[in-house]
N, C-alpha and C positions, 0 to 999 in steps of 0.2 A: 751720267752715273746714277745708278739706282740701288736701293736696298743696301746690302752688305758692302758693296764697293763704295757707295757714297759715304757710309758710316766710317769705313776704313780711311778714306781720304780726309774726312773731317777730323778724325782722331789724329792723324798724322799732322794736319795743319795746326791743331791745338797744341800738340806736343812741340812742334817747331816754334810756335809763338811763345809758349811758356819758356823754352830754352833761350829765346832771344831776349826776353824780359828779365830773366833771372839776375843778370849782372847789375840791373838798376837798383840803386838804393833809394831810400825815402826822400832824401834831399834832391836827388835828380828828378824823381817823379814830381815832387812839389815845384820844381823849377818849370814845369810845363804850364803852371797856372797862368791864365791870361793869354796863352799862345794859341795861334790857329793850328788846327789839325784837320787832316782830310783822310777819309777812307775811300779807296778806289776799288771797285769790284767790277771787273769788265769795263764797260764804257760808262758806268755810273759813278758819280762823285758825291760824297757826303761831306760837307764842310761843317765844322764845329769849332767852338772855343773849348779848350781842353776841359775846364771845370764844368761846363754845361753838359758835355758828353758824359763825363764821369758821374755827374749828378743824375742824369737821365738813366744811366745803367744801374745805379744804386737803387733807384725807385722800382725798377723792374725786378731786381733780385731780391 
């Protein structure tokens, strides 16, 4: 996918992700503290501890 098609796909993925996360409340998100999490993109795997990942993302934003 390139250009406009890639952007449309990414926008749809972001929308889908936001909708999936909407029902979570702060207590549930805080419950992730100390837990393992993994992102899988294709055959790549990225393992994190939840607060390390969130802290890393906060620094970039």
